[in-house]
VEXDREN-2710 file (C-alpha; in Angstrom, 1 decimal):
% VEXDREN-2710
k/r/px/py/pz
1/MET/-46.7/13.5/-9.3
2/LEU/-48.4/10.3/-8.3
3/GLN/-50.4/8.7/-11.0
4/LEU/-54.2/8.6/-10.4
5/GLU/-54.1/4.8/-10.6
6/GLN/-51.6/4.7/-7.7
7/VAL/-53.9/7.1/-5.7
8/ARG/-56.8/4.7/-6.4
9/GLN/-54.7/1.6/-5.7
10/LYS/-55.4/1.4/-2.0
11/ASP/-58.9/2.9/-1.9
12/SER/-60.0/-0.2/-0.2
13/ASP/-57.8/0.7/2.8
14/ILE/-59.3/4.2/3.0
15/PRO/-62.3/4.6/5.3
16/SER/-65.5/6.0/3.8
17/SER/-65.1/8.9/6.1
18/CYS/-61.9/10.1/4.4
19/ARG/-62.4/13.3/2.5
20/LEU/-58.8/14.4/1.7
21/ARG/-55.6/12.4/0.8
22/VAL/-52.4/14.3/1.2
23/PHE/-48.8/13.4/0.1
24/VAL/-46.1/15.2/2.0
25/HIS/-43.2/13.2/0.7
26/GLY/-41.9/15.0/-2.4
27/PRO/-44.1/17.9/-3.8
28/LEU/-47.2/18.6/-1.8
29/GLU/-50.3/17.0/-3.3
30/ALA/-53.8/16.9/-2.0
31/TRP/-56.6/14.8/-3.5
32/LYS/-60.1/15.7/-2.6
33/ARG/-63.0/13.1/-2.7
34/GLU/-65.9/14.4/-4.7
35/ALA/-69.6/13.6/-4.1
36/SER/-69.3/10.8/-6.7
37/GLY/-66.5/9.2/-4.7
38/ALA/-63.8/10.0/-7.3
39/TRP/-60.6/11.7/-6.3
40/ARG/-59.7/15.1/-7.8
41/LEU/-56.2/16.7/-7.4
42/VAL/-56.4/20.1/-5.8
43/ASP/-55.1/22.6/-8.2
44/LYS/-51.9/24.5/-7.3
45/ASP/-53.7/27.8/-7.7
46/ALA/-56.2/26.8/-5.0
47/TRP/-53.5/27.4/-2.4
48/GLY/-53.3/31.1/-3.2
49/LYS/-50.3/33.2/-3.9
50/GLY/-46.9/32.3/-2.4
51/ARG/-46.3/29.5/0.1
52/PRO/-48.0/30.5/3.4
53/ALA/-51.1/28.3/3.1
54/ARG/-49.2/25.2/1.9
55/SER/-46.5/25.7/4.6
56/VAL/-49.0/26.1/7.4
57/PHE/-51.0/23.1/6.2
58/LYS/-47.9/20.9/6.1
59/ARG/-46.7/22.2/9.5
60/LEU/-50.1/21.3/11.1
61/LEU/-50.2/17.9/9.3
62/VAL/-46.9/16.7/10.8
63/ALA/-47.4/18.2/14.3
64/PRO/-48.2/15.7/17.2
65/GLY/-51.9/15.3/17.3
66/ARG/-52.1/17.7/14.2
67/ARG/-52.4/20.5/16.7
68/LEU/-50.3/23.6/17.1
69/SER/-50.5/27.1/18.5
70/ARG/-50.5/30.2/16.4
71/SER/-47.2/31.4/18.0
72/SER/-45.5/28.0/17.4
73/ILE/-46.4/28.2/13.7
74/GLN/-45.1/31.7/13.4
75/ASP/-41.9/30.7/15.2
76/ASP/-41.3/27.7/12.9
77/LEU/-42.3/29.3/9.6
78/TRP/-41.2/32.9/10.1
79/PRO/-38.6/32.7/12.9
80/ASP/-36.7/35.9/11.9
81/THR/-39.6/38.2/11.3
82/GLU/-39.9/41.3/13.4
83/ASN/-43.3/42.2/12.0
84/PHE/-45.6/40.2/14.3
85/GLU/-48.7/41.7/12.9
86/LEU/-47.8/40.5/9.5
87/ALA/-46.9/37.0/10.8
88/ASP/-50.3/36.9/12.5
89/LYS/-52.0/38.0/9.3
90/ASN/-50.1/35.3/7.3
91/VAL/-51.3/32.5/9.6
92/TYR/-54.9/33.9/9.7
93/ASN/-55.1/34.1/5.9
94/ALA/-53.4/30.7/5.4
95/ILE/-56.0/29.0/7.8
96/ASN/-58.9/30.6/5.8
97/GLN/-57.3/29.4/2.6
98/ILE/-56.9/25.9/3.9
99/ARG/-60.5/25.8/5.0
100/ARG/-61.6/26.8/1.5
101/ILE/-59.9/23.7/0.3
102/THR/-60.7/21.2/3.0
103/GLY/-64.0/22.4/4.3
104/LYS/-64.3/24.6/7.4
105/ASP/-65.0/21.7/9.7
106/LEU/-61.7/20.0/9.1
107/VAL/-59.6/22.8/10.6
108/ARG/-60.8/23.5/14.2
109/THR/-59.8/26.5/16.3
110/TYR/-59.4/26.5/20.1
111/GLU/-58.6/30.1/21.0
112/THR/-55.1/30.4/19.6
113/ILE/-54.6/26.7/18.7
114/TYR/-55.4/25.1/15.4
115/GLU/-56.1/21.5/14.8
116/LEU/-56.5/19.4/11.7
117/ALA/-58.9/16.4/11.4
118/ASP/-57.3/13.0/12.1
119/GLN/-56.1/10.3/9.7
120/SER/-59.6/8.9/9.2
121/VAL/-60.7/12.2/7.6
122/ILE/-57.5/13.7/6.3
123/TRP/-55.3/10.8/5.1
124/ALA/-51.6/11.6/5.0
125/ASP/-48.9/9.4/3.4
126/ARG/-46.5/10.0/6.4
127/ASP/-48.9/8.6/8.9
128/ALA/-49.9/5.7/6.6
129/CYS/-46.2/4.7/6.2
130/GLU/-45.8/4.5/9.9
131/SER/-48.9/2.3/10.2
132/LEU/-47.9/0.1/7.3
133/LEU/-44.5/-0.6/8.9
134/LYS/-46.0/-1.3/12.3
135/GLU/-48.5/-3.7/10.8
136/ALA/-45.6/-5.4/8.8
137/GLU/-43.7/-5.9/12.0
138/ASN/-46.6/-7.3/13.8
139/ARG/-47.2/-9.8/11.0
140/GLY/-43.5/-10.6/10.8
141/TRP/-41.7/-8.7/8.1
142/THR/-40.5/-11.7/6.2
143/SER/-43.9/-13.2/5.9
144/ARG/-45.9/-13.1/2.7
145/GLU/-48.6/-11.0/4.4
146/ALA/-46.1/-8.3/5.2
147/LEU/-44.7/-8.0/1.7
148/PRO/-47.5/-5.9/0.1
149/LEU/-47.5/-3.6/3.2
150/LEU/-43.8/-3.0/2.8
151/GLU/-44.0/-2.5/-0.9
152/GLN/-46.8/0.1/-0.4
153/ALA/-44.9/2.0/2.3
154/LEU/-41.8/2.1/0.0
155/LEU/-44.0/3.6/-2.8
156/TYR/-44.9/6.5/-0.5
157/LEU/-41.4/6.9/1.0
158/GLU/-39.6/6.9/-2.3
159/ARG/-41.8/9.7/-3.7
160/GLY/-39.3/12.3/-2.5
161/GLU/-38.0/14.2/0.5
162/LEU/-40.4/14.8/3.3
163/LEU/-41.8/18.3/3.4
164/GLU/-40.0/19.2/0.1
165/GLY/-39.3/22.9/-0.2
166/GLU/-39.7/23.7/3.5
167/GLY/-36.7/24.9/5.6
168/GLY/-36.0/25.7/9.2
169/THR/-35.0/23.7/12.3
170/TRP/-38.5/22.2/12.7
171/VAL/-38.0/19.9/9.6
172/TYR/-34.7/18.3/10.6
173/GLY/-36.1/15.8/13.1
174/LEU/-39.1/15.0/10.9
175/ARG/-36.8/14.3/7.9
176/LYS/-34.5/12.2/10.0
177/LYS/-37.4/10.0/11.1
178/SER/-38.6/9.7/7.5
179/GLU/-35.1/8.6/6.4
180/ASP/-35.0/6.1/9.2
181/MET/-38.4/4.7/8.1
182/LEU/-37.1/4.4/4.5
183/ARG/-34.0/2.6/5.6
184/GLN/-36.0/0.2/7.8
185/CYS/-38.5/-0.4/5.1
186/ARG/-35.9/-1.3/2.6
187/SER/-34.1/-3.6/5.1
188/TRP/-37.3/-5.5/5.9
189/LEU/-38.3/-5.6/2.3
190/ALA/-34.9/-7.1/1.4
191/ALA/-35.4/-9.7/4.1
192/SER/-38.9/-10.4/3.0
193/TYR/-37.8/-10.9/-0.6
194/GLU/-35.0/-13.2/0.5
195/ALA/-37.4/-15.3/2.6
196/GLN/-39.5/-15.9/-0.6
197/GLY/-36.5/-16.7/-2.8
198/LYS/-36.5/-13.4/-4.7
199/LEU/-32.8/-12.8/-4.3
200/TRP/-32.4/-10.2/-7.1
201/GLN/-35.2/-8.0/-5.7
202/ALA/-33.6/-8.3/-2.3
203/GLY/-30.3/-7.2/-3.6
204/GLU/-31.8/-4.2/-5.4
205/GLN/-33.1/-3.0/-2.0
206/TYR/-29.6/-3.4/-0.4
207/ARG/-28.2/-1.5/-3.5
208/ALA/-30.7/1.3/-3.1
209/MET/-29.8/1.6/0.7
210/ILE/-26.1/2.1/-0.3
211/LEU/-26.7/4.4/-3.2
212/THR/-28.9/6.6/-1.0
213/ASP/-26.5/6.5/1.9
214/PRO/-22.9/5.5/1.1
215/SER/-22.1/5.4/4.8
216/ASN/-24.6/2.6/5.3
217/GLU/-22.1/-0.3/5.5
218/ASN/-24.6/-2.5/7.3
219/GLY/-26.7/-2.6/4.1
220/LEU/-23.6/-3.8/2.1
221/ARG/-22.7/-6.4/4.8
222/LEU/-26.3/-7.8/4.7
223/TRP/-26.2/-8.0/0.9
224/LEU/-22.9/-9.9/0.9
225/GLU/-24.0/-12.2/3.6
226/MET/-27.2/-13.0/1.7
227/LEU/-25.2/-13.8/-1.5
228/ALA/-22.8/-16.0/0.5
229/ARG/-25.7/-17.9/2.1
230/TYR/-26.8/-19.0/-1.3
231/GLY/-23.4/-20.0/-2.5
232/LYS/-23.1/-16.9/-4.8
233/ARG/-19.6/-16.1/-3.6
234/GLN/-18.3/-14.8/-6.9
235/GLU/-21.3/-12.5/-7.2
236/ALA/-20.7/-11.3/-3.7
237/LEU/-17.1/-10.5/-4.5
238/LYS/-18.1/-8.6/-7.6
239/CYS/-20.8/-6.7/-5.7
240/HIS/-18.3/-5.8/-3.0
241/GLN/-15.8/-4.4/-5.6
242/GLU/-18.5/-2.3/-7.3
243/MET/-19.9/-0.9/-4.1
244/LYS/-16.5/-0.2/-2.7
245/SER/-15.6/1.9/-5.7
246/PHE/-18.8/3.8/-5.4
247/VAL/-18.5/4.4/-1.6
248/GLU/-14.8/5.5/-1.9
249/ALA/-15.8/7.9/-4.7
250/GLN/-18.2/9.5/-2.3
251/GLY/-15.4/10.1/0.3
252/PHE/-16.2/7.1/2.5
253/SER/-14.2/3.9/3.3
254/LEU/-15.2/0.4/4.3
255/SER/-14.2/-0.9/7.7
256/ASP/-11.5/-3.5/8.3
257/GLU/-14.2/-5.9/9.7
258/LEU/-16.1/-5.8/6.5
259/GLU/-13.0/-6.3/4.4
260/GLN/-12.0/-9.3/6.6
261/MET/-15.5/-10.8/6.1
262/VAL/-15.1/-10.4/2.3
263/ALA/-11.6/-12.0/2.4
264/SER/-13.1/-15.0/4.1
265/LEU/-15.5/-15.6/1.2
266/ASN/-12.5/-17.0/-0.8
267/GLN/-11.6/-19.4/1.8
268/GLN/-12.5/-23.1/1.7
269/PRO/-15.7/-23.6/3.8
270/THR/-14.8/-24.9/7.2
271/LEU/-16.7/-25.2/10.3
272/ALA/-15.9/-25.8/14.0
273/LEU/-18.2/-28.7/14.6
274/ILE/-19.1/-30.4/17.8
275/SER/-18.4/-34.0/17.8
276/PRO/-21.1/-36.6/18.4
277/ILE/-21.3/-37.6/22.1
278/HIS/-21.8/-41.0/23.3
279/PRO/-24.3/-41.7/26.1
280/LEU/-22.9/-41.6/29.5
281/GLU/-22.6/-44.8/31.4
282/ASP/-25.4/-43.9/33.9
283/GLY/-27.8/-43.3/31.0
284/THR/-28.3/-39.7/31.7
285/ARG/-28.3/-37.0/28.9
286/ASN/-25.0/-36.0/27.6
287/LYS/-23.3/-33.3/29.6
288/PRO/-21.6/-30.3/28.1
289/SER/-18.3/-31.4/29.7
290/ALA/-18.3/-34.4/27.3
291/ILE/-18.3/-32.1/24.3
292/ALA/-15.1/-31.7/22.3
293/VAL/-14.8/-29.1/19.5
294/VAL/-13.1/-30.5/16.4
295/HIS/-12.5/-29.0/13.0
296/HIS/-13.8/-30.6/9.8
297/THR/-13.4/-29.8/6.1
298/MET/-15.8/-32.1/4.3
299/PRO/-17.6/-32.3/1.0
300/TRP/-21.2/-31.3/0.9
301/THR/-22.6/-34.8/1.5
302/GLU/-25.2/-36.6/3.6
303/ASP/-22.4/-37.5/6.1
304/LEU/-21.7/-33.8/6.6
305/LEU/-25.4/-33.0/7.1
306/ARG/-25.5/-35.8/9.8
307/VAL/-22.5/-34.3/11.6
308/TYR/-24.1/-30.8/11.5
309/ARG/-27.4/-32.2/12.9
310/GLU/-25.5/-34.0/15.7
311/GLY/-23.6/-30.8/16.4
312/ILE/-26.8/-28.7/16.6
313/ILE/-28.2/-31.2/19.1
314/ALA/-25.0/-31.0/21.1
315/LEU/-25.3/-27.2/21.1
316/TYR/-28.8/-27.6/22.7
317/ASP/-27.1/-29.6/25.4
318/LEU/-24.5/-26.9/25.8
319/TYR/-27.1/-24.1/26.1
320/LEU/-29.2/-26.0/28.6
321/GLY/-26.1/-27.0/30.5
322/GLY/-25.4/-23.4/31.3
323/LYS/-22.8/-22.5/28.6
324/PRO/-24.7/-20.0/26.4
325/ALA/-21.5/-18.1/25.6
326/HIS/-20.0/-21.1/24.0
327/VAL/-23.1/-21.5/21.9
328/GLU/-23.1/-17.9/20.8
329/ALA/-19.5/-18.4/19.6
330/LEU/-20.3/-21.5/17.5
331/LEU/-23.8/-20.8/16.3
332/PRO/-23.1/-18.2/13.6
333/LEU/-20.7/-20.7/11.9
334/TYR/-23.5/-23.3/11.8
335/ALA/-26.0/-20.7/10.5
336/GLN/-23.9/-19.6/7.6
337/GLN/-22.9/-23.1/6.5
338/THR/-26.2/-24.8/6.9
339/ALA/-28.0/-22.0/5.0
340/SER/-25.5/-22.3/2.1
341/LEU/-26.5/-26.0/1.7
342/VAL/-30.2/-25.2/1.0
343/THR/-29.7/-24.9/-2.8
344/PRO/-32.8/-25.2/-4.9
345/GLY/-32.9/-28.3/-7.1
346/SER/-30.3/-30.3/-5.2
347/VAL/-31.0/-33.8/-4.0
348/LEU/-29.8/-32.5/-0.5
349/THR/-32.1/-29.5/-0.5
350/GLN/-34.8/-31.0/1.9
351/PRO/-32.2/-32.7/4.3
352/ALA/-30.2/-29.5/4.4
353/ALA/-33.3/-27.4/5.0
354/ARG/-34.1/-29.6/8.1
355/VAL/-30.7/-28.9/9.5
356/ALA/-31.0/-25.2/8.7
357/SER/-34.4/-25.1/10.4
358/LEU/-32.9/-26.6/13.6
359/THR/-30.1/-24.1/13.6
360/GLN/-32.5/-21.2/13.3
361/GLN/-34.7/-22.5/16.0
362/LEU/-31.7/-22.5/18.4
363/ILE/-30.8/-18.9/17.2
364/CYS/-34.4/-18.0/18.0
365/GLU/-34.2/-19.5/21.5
366/LEU/-30.9/-17.8/22.3
367/GLY/-32.2/-14.5/20.9
368/MET/-35.2/-14.7/23.3
369/ASP/-32.9/-15.4/26.2
370/ARG/-30.8/-12.4/25.3
371/GLN/-33.9/-10.3/24.7
372/ASP/-32.7/-9.7/21.2
373/TYR/-36.2/-10.0/19.9
374/GLY/-35.5/-8.8/16.4
375/THR/-33.0/-11.5/15.9
376/ALA/-35.3/-14.1/17.5
377/LEU/-38.2/-13.2/15.3
378/ARG/-36.1/-13.3/12.1
379/ALA/-34.6/-16.7/13.1
380/GLY/-38.1/-18.1/14.0
381/GLN/-39.5/-17.1/10.6
382/GLN/-36.4/-18.4/8.8
383/ALA/-36.7/-21.7/10.8
384/LEU/-40.4/-22.0/9.6
385/ARG/-39.4/-21.3/6.0
386/TYR/-36.7/-23.9/6.0
387/ALA/-39.1/-26.4/7.5
388/GLU/-41.6/-25.6/4.7
389/ILE/-38.8/-26.2/2.1
390/ALA/-38.1/-29.5/3.8
391/ASP/-41.8/-30.4/3.8
392/ASP/-41.3/-31.4/7.5
393/ARG/-44.5/-30.9/9.5
394/ASP/-42.7/-31.6/12.8
395/LEU/-40.3/-28.9/12.2
396/GLN/-43.0/-26.5/11.0
397/VAL/-44.8/-27.0/14.3
398/ALA/-41.6/-26.7/16.3
399/SER/-40.8/-23.4/14.6
400/LEU/-44.2/-22.1/15.3
401/ILE/-43.8/-23.0/18.9
402/LYS/-40.7/-20.9/19.0
403/LEU/-42.5/-18.0/17.5
404/GLY/-45.4/-18.5/20.0
405/SER/-42.9/-18.4/22.8
406/LEU/-41.4/-15.2/21.4
407/GLY/-44.8/-13.6/21.3
408/TYR/-45.4/-14.7/24.9
409/HIS/-42.1/-13.3/26.2
410/ARG/-42.4/-10.0/24.6
411/ARG/-46.1/-9.8/25.5
412/ASP/-47.2/-9.8/21.9
413/GLY/-50.5/-11.6/22.2
414/MET/-51.3/-11.5/18.5
415/LEU/-48.0/-13.1/17.4
416/ALA/-48.3/-15.7/20.3
417/ARG/-51.8/-16.7/19.6
418/ARG/-51.4/-16.8/15.8
419/SER/-48.4/-19.0/16.0
420/TYR/-49.7/-21.5/18.5
421/GLU/-53.1/-21.7/16.8
422/HIS/-51.4/-22.2/13.4
423/ALA/-49.3/-25.0/14.9
424/ILE/-52.4/-26.6/16.4
425/ALA/-54.2/-26.5/13.1
426/LEU/-51.2/-28.2/11.3
427/GLY/-51.3/-31.0/13.9
428/ASN/-55.1/-31.4/13.5
429/GLN/-54.9/-31.5/9.7
430/ASP/-52.6/-34.5/9.6
431/PRO/-52.0/-36.0/13.2
432/ALA/-49.8/-38.7/11.7
433/ARG/-47.2/-36.2/10.6
434/VAL/-46.9/-34.4/13.9
435/THR/-45.5/-36.2/17.0
436/PRO/-47.7/-36.5/20.1
437/LEU/-45.2/-34.3/22.1
438/LEU/-45.3/-31.5/19.7
439/ARG/-49.1/-31.5/19.6
440/ALA/-49.3/-31.6/23.4
441/ARG/-46.6/-28.8/23.7
442/CYS/-48.8/-26.6/21.5
443/TYR/-51.7/-26.9/24.1
444/SER/-49.4/-26.2/27.1
445/GLY/-48.0/-23.1/25.3
446/VAL/-51.3/-21.7/24.1
447/ALA/-52.8/-22.1/27.6
448/GLN/-50.4/-19.6/29.1
449/VAL/-51.0/-17.3/26.1
450/TYR/-54.8/-17.4/26.5
451/ALA/-54.3/-16.6/30.2
452/MET/-52.0/-13.7/29.4
453/CYS/-54.6/-12.4/26.9
454/ASP/-57.3/-12.6/29.6
455/MET/-59.2/-15.4/27.9
456/PRO/-59.7/-17.7/30.9
457/GLN/-62.2/-20.2/29.4
458/GLU/-59.9/-20.8/26.4
459/ALA/-57.0/-21.2/28.8
460/TYR/-58.8/-23.8/30.9
461/ARG/-59.7/-25.8/27.7
462/ALA/-56.1/-25.7/26.5
463/MET/-54.9/-26.7/29.9
464/GLY/-57.2/-29.7/29.9
465/LYS/-56.1/-30.8/26.4
466/ALA/-52.5/-30.5/27.5
467/TYR/-53.0/-32.7/30.5
468/GLU/-55.0/-35.2/28.4
469/SER/-52.4/-35.5/25.6
470/TYR/-49.0/-35.0/27.2
471/PRO/-46.8/-38.1/26.9
472/MET/-45.8/-39.7/30.2
473/GLN/-42.3/-40.2/28.7
474/PRO/-41.7/-37.3/26.4
475/GLU/-38.0/-38.1/26.1
476/GLN/-38.9/-41.0/23.8
477/ASP/-40.7/-38.8/21.3
478/PRO/-38.7/-38.2/18.1
479/ALA/-39.0/-34.5/18.5
480/TYR/-37.6/-34.4/22.0
481/PRO/-33.9/-33.9/21.0
482/TYR/-34.6/-30.4/19.6
483/LEU/-37.9/-29.5/21.3
484/ARG/-36.6/-30.4/24.9
485/ALA/-40.2/-30.3/26.3
486/SER/-40.3/-32.6/29.2
487/ARG/-43.3/-32.8/31.5
488/PHE/-41.8/-29.6/33.1
489/SER/-43.4/-27.8/30.1
490/LEU/-46.8/-29.3/31.0
491/TYR/-46.8/-28.3/34.7
492/VAL/-44.9/-24.9/34.3
493/TYR/-46.2/-23.5/31.0
494/GLY/-49.5/-25.3/30.7
495/ASP/-50.6/-24.9/34.3
496/CYS/-48.5/-22.8/36.7
497/GLN/-47.9/-19.8/34.5
498/ALA/-51.4/-19.7/33.2
499/ARG/-52.6/-19.8/36.8
500/LEU/-50.4/-16.8/37.7
501/PHE/-51.9/-14.8/34.9
502/LEU/-55.4/-15.7/36.2
503/GLY/-54.5/-14.6/39.8
504/GLN/-54.5/-18.1/41.2
505/PRO/-51.2/-18.5/43.1
506/ASN/-52.4/-21.4/45.2
507/GLU/-53.2/-23.4/42.1
508/ALA/-49.9/-22.4/40.5
509/ALA/-48.1/-23.7/43.6
510/ALA/-50.0/-26.9/43.4
511/ALA/-48.8/-27.5/39.8
512/LEU/-45.2/-27.1/40.9
513/GLU/-45.8/-29.4/43.8
514/ALA/-47.2/-32.0/41.3
515/LEU/-44.1/-31.6/39.2
516/LYS/-41.8/-32.1/42.2
517/ARG/-43.7/-35.3/43.1
518/GLU/-43.4/-36.6/39.6
519/GLY/-39.7/-35.8/39.5
520/ASN/-37.9/-32.8/38.1
521/ARG/-34.6/-33.9/36.6
522/ASP/-34.5/-31.0/34.1
523/ALA/-34.2/-28.3/36.8
524/ALA/-31.5/-30.3/38.6
525/GLU/-29.4/-30.7/35.5
526/GLU/-30.1/-27.6/33.4
527/PRO/-29.3/-24.2/35.0
528/ILE/-31.5/-22.2/32.6
529/THR/-34.5/-24.5/33.5
530/TYR/-33.8/-24.2/37.2
531/LEU/-33.9/-20.4/36.7
532/ASP/-37.2/-20.7/35.0
533/LEU/-38.5/-22.6/37.9
534/LEU/-37.2/-20.0/40.4
535/SER/-38.9/-17.2/38.5
536/ASN/-42.2/-18.9/38.9
537/TYR/-41.7/-19.6/42.6
538/ALA/-40.9/-15.9/43.1
539/GLU/-44.1/-14.8/41.4
540/ILE/-46.2/-17.3/43.4
541/GLN/-44.5/-16.1/46.7
542/ARG/-45.1/-12.4/45.7
543/GLN/-48.8/-13.0/45.0
544/LEU/-49.1/-14.8/48.4
545/ASP/-47.2/-12.0/50.2
546/ASP/-44.5/-14.4/51.5
547/LEU/-41.8/-11.8/51.9
548/ASP/-39.1/-14.0/53.5
549/ALA/-39.5/-16.6/50.7
550/VAL/-39.8/-14.2/47.8
551/THR/-36.7/-12.0/48.7
552/ALA/-34.6/-15.1/49.1
553/THR/-35.8/-16.6/45.8
554/LEU/-35.3/-13.3/43.9
555/THR/-31.8/-12.9/45.2
556/GLU/-30.8/-16.4/44.2
557/ALA/-32.5/-16.2/40.8
558/ALA/-31.1/-12.7/40.0
559/GLN/-27.6/-13.9/40.7
560/LEU/-28.1/-17.0/38.5
561/SER/-29.6/-14.9/35.6
562/ARG/-26.5/-12.6/35.6
563/GLN/-24.2/-15.6/35.7
564/LEU/-26.0/-17.2/32.7
565/GLY/-26.3/-13.8/30.8
566/SER/-30.1/-14.3/30.7
567/ARG/-31.6/-10.8/30.2
568/LEU/-35.0/-12.5/29.7
569/TYR/-35.2/-13.9/33.1
570/PHE/-33.5/-11.0/34.8
571/THR/-36.2/-8.7/33.3
572/LYS/-39.0/-11.1/34.5
573/LEU/-37.5/-11.2/38.0
574/ALA/-37.2/-7.4/38.0
575/GLY/-40.9/-7.2/37.1
576/THR/-41.8/-9.4/40.1
577/PHE/-39.5/-7.2/42.3
578/HIS/-41.1/-3.9/41.1
579/GLU/-44.5/-5.3/41.8
580/LEU/-43.4/-6.4/45.2
581/ARG/-41.9/-3.0/45.9
582/LYS/-45.1/-1.1/45.0
583/LYS/-46.9/-2.9/47.9
584/TRP/-44.1/-3.2/50.4
585/SER/-42.0/-0.1/49.7
586/HIS/-41.2/0.4/53.5
587/GLU/-40.2/-3.2/54.2
588/SER/-36.4/-3.4/54.7
589/LEU/-36.5/-7.0/53.3
590/VAL/-37.8/-5.6/50.1
591/THR/-35.8/-2.5/49.8
592/SER/-32.6/-4.5/50.4
593/LEU/-33.2/-6.0/46.9
594/ASP/-32.7/-2.6/45.2
595/GLU/-29.0/-3.3/44.8
596/VAL/-29.7/-6.8/43.5
597/PHE/-31.7/-5.4/40.6
598/GLN/-29.4/-2.6/39.5
599/PRO/-29.4/-2.5/35.7
600/TRP/-26.6/-4.4/33.9
END
């Protein structure tokens, strides 16, 4: 039974309209609010003899909309009965018994359909868990704000099996979802504990995942990876041996892939590093073809950190140069090794955290391009955490820009606005600690976000600040090597894309024309940037009903996005195409694109 203190714990989250709190994980408990505002546990005898009233109440509580027909209740709870009159009587008596407990107005009848009051009146732990997990995800599950939400959800989910004591096929899918929620909650909670340096508590969540489900190899893999990241290799090996013995005793075995990963923990740390690249004779940025991969085994020194940082910058070149697959192959090695260097108390902690932040920012960027938004979010949050450890305001702002971009791309206005506004606030608090390019890039990013959120006045103000503050030569800014925000970012993000959201295609086209007049070297040298430009041209042409131009642009851009493996831009282009097809469904030029936009 839940303690009364635990029931009271979250009273502040319960609306004053709530009259009943119900727990359906573990034994059924219902707490009724009395006139004084205190909660009183409904006595077991109040449910009457047998199980009918409790079973009908639980069945209604977990039904979609909390609404179910009498025949559906009978089929689910008494599927084998041949005495339909008795089944009718059971349901009728159960509903009356429920009304005596809840109050008649909380159980409505519509002919042969029964409906319970919603969550604001009859609070249920199952629905609360789902809301808590959603809110934790929206806030970023590794954030400090998400931690109490996840801990509260776990308190409810760990209370016991959903719909304890109930049988029948109707409970299987509901219990499976509850088990999935518990697994997800523990996974996010472990990541949240790790992000705040609470490694033991994180490990206990991974342990619980495995003990609850011995087949959950992913939980063990995440646990071992976390220990390895923090240099706890011997502890990881011990953990592996203990969990392996437990898993095998339950009749399961670990995969060869996991065993190989464990074996690698004993090896001397090595990393395929990208060698520093000298500027080309013509003064242009280094080209990916100039990159040579070499192997280093070096002591954990400042020299090694310098090599790592140069390698990460070279990976940015490689990614922008149209070789994302190469980056995907090398980046996990950088992530593992740079994270292992961020050891509390070391003289290298802050320099290592700077490099680790840069690594996670690139992981976030690549995750967005692949539409692996979960990975991108975790990497963005981790990048911010490393930047905070390094006490590097520039990297904090750069990490928030990545998170703002992520929110923009997945159309999460709350994440996008919160990230950019936080970044702007950091820049305003201490302008000397944030470079001019980073501050200006925040305004160009938030302009498109405000436009996306249908906030035109805020978008115009941000656009104006971006134009006022954007450096004429951003390549000379100290943040440029990892931010890569040329004046392309000003004209495309801060103007063109904002105008498109505001339904101003002519103004958007003018922004791109201004970029062209000023010079657009990025699009000429970087395939992914050229793809970004094409996607904006396509949307302008669609809004202007220029069918010849838009079909040609979409065809070229779709082919390039497949070539680069960019699911992000392919999805954007497909969205433009679908909007085009809605209006011009009988035009052969448009329908010819059906084959171009076949799913991957």
